[in-house]
LOLUM-732179 format. One record per residue (C-alpha): residue in three letters; y negated, z negated, x negated. Coordinates in pm, 1 decimal. Example, Ala and Ser with C-alpha at 12.3 -4.5 7.8 and 13.67 -1.06 7.14 Angstrom:
! LOLUM-732179
Ala; 450.0; -780.0; -1230.0
Ser; 106.0; -714.0; -1367.0
! end
This chain:
! LOLUM-732179
Met; -2986.8; -1167.6; -8703.2
Ala; -2943.5; -1303.5; -9066.8
Ser; -3010.7; -1654.8; -9220.5
Ala; -3104.3; -1746.2; -9574.5
Ala; -3150.4; -2065.4; -9749.9
Phe; -3445.1; -2088.2; -9970.4
Thr; -3543.9; -2377.9; -10286.5
Gly; -3827.5; -2498.0; -10440.2
Asp; -4131.8; -2770.4; -10388.7
Pro; -4323.0; -2739.3; -10076.8
Thr; -4625.3; -2891.7; -10237.3
Asp; -4953.5; -2731.6; -10397.4
Pro; -5032.8; -2794.1; -10737.3
Ser; -5220.5; -3147.1; -10645.7
Gly; -4902.7; -3268.1; -10495.1
Ser; -5001.5; -3201.2; -10111.4
Glu; -4781.3; -2988.1; -9905.4
Ala; -4944.5; -2650.3; -9836.2
Glu; -5072.4; -2552.7; -9565.8
Val; -4948.0; -2200.8; -9544.6
Phe; -4643.5; -2064.8; -9691.1
Tyr; -4578.2; -1708.7; -9835.7
Ala; -4224.8; -1590.5; -9848.9
Tyr; -4099.2; -1227.0; -9952.5
Tyr; -3741.7; -1092.6; -10025.2
Pro; -3598.8; -988.8; -10249.8
Tyr; -3653.9; -1260.9; -10525.7
Ser; -3818.2; -1153.1; -10838.4
Ala; -3843.7; -1343.1; -11165.8
His; -4161.8; -1183.1; -11263.4
Ala; -4313.5; -1229.7; -10896.4
Val; -4691.3; -1390.6; -10966.1
Leu; -4909.5; -1540.7; -10661.0
Glu; -5289.1; -1509.6; -10666.9
Gly; -5480.8; -1607.6; -10389.6
Ser; -5311.1; -1451.9; -10120.2
Val; -5158.7; -1189.5; -10315.8
Val; -4775.7; -1160.0; -10460.3
Ser; -4757.0; -913.4; -10777.9
Gly; -4458.1; -833.5; -11034.1
Leu; -4267.6; -652.6; -10736.6
Ser; -4087.5; -286.0; -10771.0
Ile; -3866.8; -75.3; -10602.2
Pro; -3586.1; 16.1; -10803.6
Ala; -3576.0; 436.2; -10882.0
Val; -3228.5; 369.7; -10884.1
Gln; -3026.7; 249.4; -10584.5
Thr; -2662.2; 195.2; -10498.5
Phe; -2471.7; 282.2; -10167.3
Ala; -2334.8; 71.2; -9938.3
Thr; -2115.0; 164.0; -9637.5
Lys; -2338.9; 214.2; -9312.4
Ser; -2619.3; 23.0; -9501.2
Phe; -2858.3; 18.5; -9768.7
Ala; -2771.2; -215.4; -10068.8
Thr; -2816.6; -605.5; -10069.5
Glu; -3153.2; -755.4; -10244.9
Leu; -3335.4; -412.5; -10227.9
Cys; -3537.6; -393.6; -9872.4
Pro; -3854.0; -563.9; -9947.5
Met; -3948.6; -787.0; -9664.8
Ala; -4188.6; -1092.1; -9608.8
Thr; -4365.6; -1338.9; -9381.3
Ser; -4591.0; -1653.4; -9351.3
Gly; -4610.7; -1955.3; -9151.6
Val; -4701.0; -2303.5; -9166.7
Asp; -4346.5; -2421.9; -9141.8
Tyr; -4132.7; -2333.0; -9395.8
Ser; -3833.2; -2426.0; -9220.7
Arg; -3855.9; -2116.9; -8972.9
Leu; -3995.0; -1794.9; -9127.0
Ala; -3932.2; -1463.3; -8960.1
Phe; -3939.7; -1218.5; -9198.2
Arg; -4019.2; -859.8; -9141.9
Thr; -3980.2; -558.7; -9354.6
Ile; -4264.9; -404.0; -9505.0
Gly; -4115.9; -93.1; -9676.3
Thr; -3936.0; 207.1; -9503.5
Val; -3565.2; 305.0; -9467.7
Leu; -3474.3; 668.8; -9470.9
Lys; -3127.6; 754.7; -9321.4
Phe; -2908.2; 1092.0; -9374.4
Gln; -2585.4; 1185.2; -9183.9
Val; -2383.6; 1411.4; -9380.8
Thr; -2062.8; 1563.2; -9321.4
Gly; -1867.6; 1817.7; -9503.8
Gln; -1511.5; 1799.0; -9699.5
Lys; -1639.2; 1681.3; -10032.9
Asn; -1680.7; 1361.0; -10278.8
Val; -2025.0; 1251.0; -10308.6
Thr; -2097.6; 1097.1; -10644.2
Lys; -2490.9; 1073.9; -10598.3
Ile; -2768.8; 1176.1; -10404.4
Glu; -3136.7; 1221.5; -10532.0
Leu; -3438.5; 1233.6; -10327.1
Thr; -3783.3; 1375.9; -10392.1
Gly; -4098.6; 1472.6; -10236.8
Asn; -4200.5; 1839.9; -10223.9
Asn; -4554.9; 1760.8; -10332.8
Gly; -4434.3; 1538.9; -10638.9
Glu; -4519.5; 1226.2; -10426.9
Ala; -4418.4; 880.1; -10580.7
Leu; -4104.4; 719.4; -10435.5
Ala; -4035.9; 415.7; -10608.3
Gly; -4236.5; 162.9; -10888.0
Asp; -4454.1; -156.4; -10866.6
Tyr; -4589.5; -286.9; -10567.8
Thr; -4800.6; -611.5; -10428.7
Ile; -4768.4; -789.2; -10102.7
Asp; -5088.8; -916.3; -9955.8
Phe; -5088.3; -1215.2; -9711.1
Val; -5432.2; -1223.5; -9632.7
Gly; -5366.8; -1050.2; -9263.8
Glu; -5170.8; -1178.9; -9000.0
Thr; -4924.9; -936.3; -9114.2
Pro; -4802.0; -900.2; -9492.4
Glu; -4903.2; -568.4; -9594.7
Met; -4712.6; -412.7; -9876.6
Lys; -4969.5; -180.1; -10138.6
Phe; -4743.2; 29.1; -10347.8
Ser; -4909.3; 159.9; -10681.1
Gly; -4551.0; 285.8; -10845.2
Thr; -4515.7; 645.1; -11015.6
Glu; -4148.0; 731.8; -10995.0
Thr; -4103.6; 1052.5; -10836.2
Thr; -3739.9; 1053.8; -10760.8
Leu; -3515.6; 813.8; -10598.1
Thr; -3126.0; 810.5; -10688.5
Leu; -2840.6; 718.5; -10465.9
Thr; -2535.1; 620.9; -10686.6
Cys; -2205.8; 593.6; -10522.1
Ser; -1998.5; 323.5; -10762.3
Glu; -1670.5; 543.8; -10643.5
Pro; -1671.7; 908.7; -10491.3
Val; -1755.3; 863.7; -10100.7
Ala; -1534.0; 1113.2; -9896.9
Leu; -1708.5; 1325.2; -9660.6
Asn; -1513.4; 1432.5; -9357.8
Asp; -1588.0; 1710.1; -9094.7
Ala; -1549.5; 1502.7; -8760.3
Ser; -1810.7; 1205.1; -8833.6
Ala; -2118.6; 1207.5; -9060.4
Thr; -2121.8; 970.3; -9349.2
Glu; -2476.5; 750.2; -9377.5
Phe; -2664.5; 710.8; -9670.3
Tyr; -2965.1; 501.0; -9678.3
Phe; -3283.4; 543.3; -9921.5
Val; -3530.6; 246.1; -9928.9
Leu; -3902.6; 388.7; -9990.0
Pro; -4258.3; 187.4; -10006.7
Ala; -4426.4; 217.2; -9692.4
Gly; -4759.4; 479.9; -9676.8
Val; -4613.2; 756.5; -9852.2
Glu; -4755.1; 1092.7; -9685.9
Phe; -4501.5; 1358.2; -9766.8
Thr; -4724.8; 1635.6; -9702.5
Lys; -4502.6; 1903.7; -9761.7
Gly; -4168.2; 1732.7; -9679.4
Ile; -3847.0; 1613.5; -9865.3
Thr; -3594.4; 1757.6; -10073.0
Val; -3238.8; 1586.9; -10121.6
Lys; -2966.7; 1710.1; -10372.7
Val; -2600.8; 1600.3; -10356.5
Tyr; -2364.1; 1563.5; -10618.2
Thr; -2009.6; 1603.9; -10596.5
Asp; -1677.9; 1494.5; -10842.3
Asp; -1597.7; 1862.1; -10874.0
Asn; -1883.4; 1864.3; -11137.1
Ala; -1995.4; 2187.5; -10919.8
Glu; -2394.8; 2276.3; -10897.3
Pro; -2561.1; 2022.7; -10633.4
Met; -2636.0; 2125.0; -10288.4
Val; -3010.2; 2139.4; -10220.3
Lys; -3117.4; 2056.2; -9910.0
Glu; -3497.6; 2087.8; -9800.4
Tyr; -3708.1; 1930.0; -9512.3
Ala; -4022.8; 2121.0; -9482.9
Ser; -4198.9; 1893.9; -9206.5
Pro; -4424.8; 1656.1; -9322.8
Leu; -4314.7; 1301.8; -9303.1
Thr; -4523.5; 963.2; -9330.5
Thr; -4361.2; 641.6; -9417.5
Arg; -4423.5; 329.7; -9215.8
Pro; -4368.4; -45.1; -9266.9
Asn; -4045.9; -194.7; -9091.3
Lys; -3919.4; 186.5; -8978.9
Leu; -3572.3; 346.5; -8988.3
Val; -3632.5; 731.0; -9020.0
Thr; -3328.9; 889.8; -8933.8
Val; -3359.5; 1260.1; -9083.3
Lys; -3166.9; 1554.6; -8926.1
Ala; -2814.7; 1560.1; -9030.9
Phe; -2657.4; 1806.7; -9257.6
Thr; -2368.1; 1965.2; -9347.7
Tyr; -2271.9; 1978.2; -9727.0
Ser; -2266.4; 2355.2; -9831.7
Val; -2130.4; 2521.3; -10134.9
Pro; -2432.3; 2702.9; -10329.5
Val; -2355.6; 3077.8; -10364.6
Thr; -2564.3; 3369.2; -10464.4
Ser; -2395.7; 3634.7; -10282.1
Ile; -2215.4; 3748.7; -9956.8
Glu; -1918.1; 3835.3; -10180.4
Glu; -1946.5; 3467.3; -10290.4
Ala; -2012.1; 3305.2; -9933.9
Asn; -1682.5; 3513.2; -9816.6
Glu; -1461.6; 3360.8; -10115.8
Ala; -1566.2; 3030.0; -10009.7
Leu; -1560.1; 3048.3; -9655.6
Ser; -1199.0; 3225.1; -9729.6
Lys; -1084.1; 2847.7; -9839.8
Gly; -1207.2; 2676.7; -9531.1
Thr; -1534.2; 2516.7; -9684.6
Ser; -1760.9; 2330.0; -9462.8
Gly; -2048.6; 2517.6; -9527.8
Val; -2230.8; 2781.4; -9764.4
Thr; -2578.7; 2823.9; -9887.8
Ile; -2668.4; 3133.9; -9996.8
Thr; -2953.8; 3082.7; -10234.9
Ser; -3072.1; 3432.7; -10327.2
Thr; -3100.9; 3734.7; -10129.9
Thr; -3167.7; 3980.5; -10439.8
Asp; -2836.1; 4144.8; -10393.9
Leu; -2884.5; 4169.2; -10014.5
Thr; -3009.2; 4543.4; -10005.5
Val; -2772.6; 4704.1; -9820.0
Pro; -2618.8; 4611.8; -9483.4
Ser; -2333.8; 4345.7; -9532.4
Thr; -2059.1; 4132.4; -9349.6
Leu; -2002.9; 3784.5; -9353.7
Glu; -1648.8; 3750.7; -9271.6
Ile; -1530.5; 3381.0; -9107.6
Pro; -1153.8; 3365.5; -9146.0
Asn; -890.3; 3153.2; -8973.7
Ala; -876.2; 2933.4; -9256.4
Phe; -991.3; 2593.1; -9110.9
Gly; -802.6; 2308.0; -8974.6
His; -835.3; 2192.5; -8636.1
Gly; -1157.9; 2057.5; -8501.0
Thr; -1351.4; 2163.1; -8802.4
Ser; -1708.6; 2357.8; -8824.8
Thr; -1876.7; 2567.4; -9062.0
Ser; -2186.4; 2670.6; -9141.4
Val; -2412.7; 2965.5; -9325.5
Glu; -2784.4; 2899.4; -9446.1
Ile; -2975.2; 3174.3; -9610.4
Glu; -3238.1; 3004.9; -9778.3
Gln; -3478.5; 3337.6; -9864.2
Pro; -3588.4; 3580.3; -9601.4
Val; -3336.6; 3856.5; -9526.9
Ser; -3468.0; 4240.2; -9470.0
Thr; -3132.4; 4456.0; -9425.2
Asp; -2890.9; 4447.7; -9142.2
Leu; -2627.2; 4180.2; -9129.8
Thr; -2312.6; 4126.1; -8940.4
Ile; -2095.6; 3804.2; -8871.7
Ser; -1737.6; 3903.6; -8795.9
Glu; -1423.7; 3711.9; -8771.3
Lys; -1132.7; 3762.5; -9007.3
Thr; -740.5; 3672.5; -9001.8
Thr; -610.7; 3552.8; -9316.6
Ser; -383.3; 3264.7; -9227.4
Asp; -199.4; 3081.7; -9000.0
Lys; -506.2; 2780.0; -8959.8
Glu; -765.0; 2807.5; -8723.2
Leu; -1105.2; 2956.2; -8684.0
Pro; -1352.8; 2677.2; -8690.0
Glu; -1457.8; 2526.7; -8377.3
Thr; -1868.9; 2588.5; -8427.2
Leu; -2013.9; 2866.8; -8741.0
Ser; -2373.5; 2718.2; -8740.7
Val; -2601.5; 2982.2; -8890.7
Glu; -2969.9; 2938.9; -9041.8
Met; -3174.6; 3221.2; -9175.1
Glu; -3469.6; 3404.9; -9156.9
Thr; -3462.8; 3819.2; -9093.7
Thr; -3676.2; 4130.0; -9033.1
Ala; -3390.2; 4324.4; -8970.2
Ser; -3085.3; 4305.7; -8682.3
Leu; -2853.5; 4039.5; -8681.2
Ile; -2470.1; 4115.8; -8546.3
Val; -2263.5; 3847.5; -8423.4
Asp; -1931.0; 3967.6; -8359.2
Thr; -1732.4; 3672.6; -8282.0
Pro; -1552.0; 3669.1; -7972.8
Asn; -1362.8; 3364.7; -8052.7
Leu; -1626.4; 3168.1; -8192.5
Thr; -1898.7; 2963.8; -8049.5
Val; -2218.7; 3011.8; -8255.3
Ser; -2520.6; 2840.6; -8269.6
Leu; -2867.2; 3046.5; -8441.3
Glu; -3159.0; 2821.8; -8659.2
Gly; -3407.9; 3047.7; -8797.8
Ser; -3628.7; 3317.5; -8695.9
Tyr; -3487.8; 3672.7; -8612.0
Thr; -3599.9; 3973.0; -8525.9
Thr; -3306.6; 4135.2; -8332.7
Val; -2983.9; 3982.3; -8249.3
Glu; -2667.7; 4124.9; -8098.0
Ala; -2407.6; 3891.0; -7970.9
Thr; -2027.2; 3899.7; -7907.4
Thr; -1920.2; 3525.0; -7873.4
Ala; -1657.6; 3304.6; -7681.3
Glu; -1755.0; 3184.4; -7359.6
Asn; -1848.0; 2886.2; -7511.1
Thr; -2111.5; 3029.1; -7612.4
Leu; -2418.8; 3127.5; -7839.8
Ile; -2683.5; 2856.0; -7883.1
Val; -3012.4; 2927.0; -7981.5
Ala; -3133.1; 2627.6; -8121.6
Lys; -3453.1; 2421.4; -8095.4
Asn; -3755.2; 2579.7; -8272.1
Thr; -3541.7; 2886.7; -8311.7
Val; -3732.3; 3223.8; -8261.3
Ile; -3563.6; 3542.6; -8119.0
Glu; -3753.2; 3877.8; -8055.5
Thr; -3482.9; 4046.1; -7888.7
Leu; -3142.6; 3916.3; -7761.2
Thr; -2867.8; 4155.7; -7654.2
Val; -2548.8; 3970.7; -7500.5
Lys; -2223.2; 4172.6; -7539.9
Lys; -2005.7; 3888.5; -7423.0
Gly; -2043.9; 3516.7; -7385.2
Asn; -2294.6; 3270.4; -7268.1
Val; -2633.5; 3175.0; -7389.6
Lys; -2776.3; 2874.4; -7407.7
Ile; -3134.2; 2835.3; -7503.8
Tyr; -3331.4; 2581.7; -7651.0
Gly; -3560.6; 2755.4; -7868.2
Thr; -3740.7; 3081.8; -7776.6
Val; -3620.5; 3416.4; -7687.7
Gly; -3843.9; 3682.6; -7631.7
Glu; -3660.7; 3999.1; -7444.9
Ile; -3306.8; 3904.9; -7285.6
Val; -3036.9; 4219.7; -7231.8
Asn; -2736.5; 4091.6; -7087.5
Glu; -2450.2; 4344.1; -7107.5
Gly; -2175.0; 4123.0; -7010.3
Thr; -2090.8; 3895.1; -6734.2
Gly; -2190.6; 3529.4; -6934.0
Lys; -2474.7; 3294.7; -6821.1
Ile; -2831.7; 3261.7; -6940.8
Ile; -2869.4; 2888.5; -6973.4
Arg; -3198.3; 2737.1; -7006.2
Cys; -3129.3; 2407.3; -7181.0
Ile; -3403.9; 2111.7; -7187.3
Asp; -3378.1; 1766.1; -7371.8
Ala; -3736.4; 1649.9; -7436.8
Gln; -4094.4; 1664.1; -7237.8
Asp; -4243.8; 1944.4; -7471.0
Glu; -3966.2; 2199.9; -7305.5
Val; -4076.2; 2142.5; -6949.1
Glu; -4333.8; 2400.4; -6950.8
Arg; -4123.5; 2658.6; -7073.6
Thr; -3825.7; 2557.9; -6892.5
Leu; -4019.5; 2606.8; -6537.7
Ala; -4168.7; 2953.1; -6660.1
Asp; -3817.6; 3107.4; -6792.4
Thr; -3681.3; 3278.7; -6471.2
Arg; -3450.0; 3446.0; -6601.5
Cys; -3190.8; 3226.3; -6658.1
Asp; -2902.7; 3134.1; -6400.2
His; -2973.2; 2773.6; -6428.8
Ile; -3123.2; 2483.7; -6599.6
Leu; -2889.2; 2257.3; -6800.9
Ile; -2931.2; 1879.0; -6929.1
Glu; -2672.6; 1811.0; -7119.6
Lys; -2837.4; 1575.9; -7375.5
Pro; -2982.2; 1262.5; -7333.8
Ala; -3346.1; 1328.0; -7239.0
Gly; -3527.9; 966.3; -7137.4
Thr; -3767.8; 1087.8; -6851.8
Leu; -3871.8; 1466.7; -6789.4
Asp; -4198.6; 1492.2; -6594.3
Phe; -4232.0; 1842.6; -6425.2
Gly; -4552.9; 1747.0; -6308.9
Gly; -4503.3; 1886.7; -5945.5
Gly; -4367.6; 2215.3; -6087.0
Thr; -4130.3; 2419.9; -5877.4
Thr; -3801.7; 2588.6; -5986.8
Thr; -3551.2; 2806.0; -5799.1
Lys; -3326.9; 2765.0; -6028.1
Gln; -2984.8; 2504.1; -6011.0
Val; -2996.8; 2198.9; -6175.1
Cys; -2712.0; 2073.5; -6387.0
Val; -2728.9; 1739.6; -6518.3
Glu; -2450.4; 1621.8; -6789.1
Ala; -2644.1; 1354.2; -6950.2
Ser; -2857.8; 1032.7; -6916.7
Val; -3206.3; 1158.7; -6781.4
Thr; -3474.2; 1059.3; -6545.5
Ile; -3635.1; 1339.6; -6355.3
Ala; -3956.5; 1311.3; -6204.4
Asn; -4199.1; 1502.0; -6004.1
Leu; -3935.9; 1848.8; -5961.3
Ile; -3956.2; 2053.1; -5671.2
Val; -3591.0; 2232.4; -5667.7
Ser; -3619.2; 2553.7; -5418.7
Pro; -3292.5; 2718.2; -5514.4
Glu; -3079.2; 3029.4; -5444.7
Lys; -2763.0; 2836.4; -5452.9
Glu; -2592.2; 2583.7; -5208.4
His; -2641.7; 2294.7; -5428.6
Pro; -2979.4; 2255.7; -5610.5
Val; -2836.7; 1981.5; -5827.1
Met; -2524.0; 1958.0; -5977.6
Val; -2432.3; 1586.2; -6134.2
Ser; -2134.7; 1630.3; -6345.7
Gly; -1982.1; 1311.4; -6528.8
Asp; -1716.9; 1057.7; -6556.4
Asn; -1731.0; 779.8; -6304.3
Val; -2036.4; 904.6; -6099.2
Lys; -2179.1; 723.2; -5847.2
Gln; -2510.5; 711.3; -5619.6
Asp; -2727.0; 417.1; -5539.8
Thr; -3028.9; 425.5; -5309.0
Arg; -3273.4; 173.1; -5348.2
Arg; -3644.2; 223.9; -5227.1
Arg; -3740.8; 570.7; -5234.8
Glu; -3526.0; 684.5; -5529.0
Thr; -3189.1; 763.6; -5623.9
Arg; -2983.0; 671.5; -5917.6
Leu; -2690.3; 901.1; -6043.9
Gln; -2457.6; 706.6; -6299.2
Arg; -2145.6; 582.6; -6418.5
Ser; -1930.1; 357.9; -6213.0
Glu; -1564.8; 258.7; -6159.4
Asn; -1396.5; 574.2; -5974.5
Leu; -1658.1; 595.2; -5696.7
Cys; -1863.8; 923.1; -5592.6
Arg; -2092.2; 952.5; -5274.3
Lys; -2313.0; 1194.0; -5096.5
Leu; -2678.3; 1186.7; -5166.5
Pro; -2925.1; 1160.8; -4861.7
Gly; -3098.3; 1471.9; -4750.1
Arg; -3076.6; 1737.5; -4505.8
Ser; -3244.0; 2060.1; -4431.3
Lys; -3248.9; 2282.1; -4093.7
Ser; -2919.4; 2499.1; -4260.8
Arg; -2746.1; 2161.6; -4296.3
Arg; -2652.3; 2229.7; -4648.1
Asn; -2569.3; 1984.3; -4896.2
Pro; -2842.0; 2021.5; -5130.6
Phe; -2619.5; 1784.0; -5451.5
Glu; -2279.1; 1784.8; -5533.3
Leu; -2139.1; 1505.0; -5745.6
Arg; -1810.7; 1561.3; -5907.3
Asn; -1580.5; 1284.1; -6108.6
His; -1428.5; 1417.0; -6397.9
Arg; -1183.8; 1114.7; -6441.7
Thr; -1065.7; 1097.9; -6104.1
Gly; -1078.1; 1431.6; -5999.5
Tyr; -1244.6; 1322.0; -5674.7
Arg; -1606.6; 1513.8; -5579.3
Leu; -1792.4; 1570.0; -5262.6
Pro; -1670.6; 1754.8; -4980.3
Cys; -1873.9; 2055.3; -4926.4
Arg; -1839.7; 2352.1; -4718.3
Gln; -1760.0; 2585.4; -5001.0
Arg; -1575.2; 2419.8; -5304.2
Arg; -1659.5; 2637.5; -5621.4
Gln; -1585.2; 2623.3; -5986.2
His; -1867.4; 2329.0; -6112.2
Pro; -2107.4; 2598.0; -6329.4
Cys; -2205.5; 2376.0; -6595.5
Asp; -1826.3; 2238.9; -6661.0
Glu; -1817.5; 2220.6; -7054.5
Arg; -1518.2; 2102.8; -7304.0
His; -1653.4; 1731.5; -7336.1
Val; -1643.1; 1487.3; -7091.8
Leu; -1958.7; 1322.6; -7066.6
His; -1982.7; 930.1; -7186.9
His; -2288.8; 850.5; -6945.7
Val; -2444.1; 1063.5; -6702.0
Arg; -2749.5; 921.0; -6520.0
Gln; -3037.9; 1079.6; -6307.2
His; -3310.2; 862.3; -6139.4
Ala; -3528.0; 1052.8; -5889.1
Gly; -3632.6; 1010.1; -5503.3
Thr; -3491.7; 1278.1; -5264.0
His; -3732.5; 1387.5; -4950.3
Val; -3705.8; 1679.7; -4718.0
Ala; -4012.3; 1717.8; -4482.4
Asp; -3923.2; 1842.2; -4098.9
Gly; -3853.2; 2194.8; -4121.8
Asp; -3872.2; 2225.9; -4501.6
Arg; -3568.8; 2346.6; -4649.1
Lys; -3645.8; 2271.1; -5013.3
Pro; -3511.0; 1944.1; -5150.3
Arg; -3829.2; 1762.7; -5360.3
Ile; -3720.7; 1506.3; -5628.0
His; -3984.5; 1289.4; -5719.5
Gly; -4036.4; 1023.5; -5946.5
Arg; -4107.4; 655.1; -5861.6
! end
């Protein structure tokens, strides 16, 4: 909570104390009040970077009330937050709408309603966020950049940002094609991205990657007329990642392979984004690879920790030579020639139907916080592995494995209230969940990573969902019921 001190005369022109007070922020010497409308205000086209926030005296707020000593302000504009990782020093970022939308300039505030309303009439189409000193990006954590915009702007074709750095290189261009509308009193977090070096060919991309750059963006495929190879070298520092994006559609076969060039390390994760009508061969047996975009045919050899098919990604045919596969997107045909697992991942309600319909997976994994997932009384025969905060409702689990629901985390406990079961963090406590069946199988297993304690079961086995990262929070919230003579543990919501 913030507070401010105001000075002025609380009387109207006749000398009587005003019946209602209008207040706005930031101060403008050009402001004029006519009736209930304040004019002479503007959002600047050039804004200044501030660490983990926007600059002071920038974000428009307003309020009204009869008691001028107690006024609660509300933001009448919108704040866009961008999160950028990489290895460059940023000097400025430009934001534009992909359909030429106005982003800065004049506005008025109308106080006639219960809530003050911004009415924007500006004409500036570019917002520039300048850095008084170059801002150093890093691979480990994202740096936040904030833009203040007017409310009510409809980006019908999305937005684009250009990132400028202190080495005078061509700016990186990142385009977001999805429509976006700004709303008052809203903070919009745009999908994070990694600074990529713009290049025009595979050869230039390989040269940039050989220097351990945090990412490359291939802006043209004019020269990509014959099968080519992207080489991912061991030229990276410990724990760093890299990315490759190809902006134009690819119509020839492309191979991604590892290359030994130095005594450094391979990147921890390689992210690839492209659209291809040909074949993509991923030959990276020691890498974790994440795919975004649209692919006709993918052949993958990866490390055990995995090929990741990102959300909204489409692959028509996937052949797995080695490694596990985590699927958030859509895969048509899957040919698994190795021993890895096919894992269907879910982190949002709109993925429920597709998750239940996909019978090709070895198990279902919830590894990201997902809020509430209502399965609508659906049934799965796959093991459900919970590794993040989630509420599961109306799911019938009829698995082939001994433990249909696996909850893995850091200090996990079970707490039964009414007809529900909560699984959440606790201080070194792990208990058996209620539930029984004619076969006397234990339908649940809890594992506590920190203490090493887990539920006893008749057959101890490796947790099928163990990942490299220990969970910060685990919560499963559901009820359990087993009818007489029914071996199917059923999970219901409240």
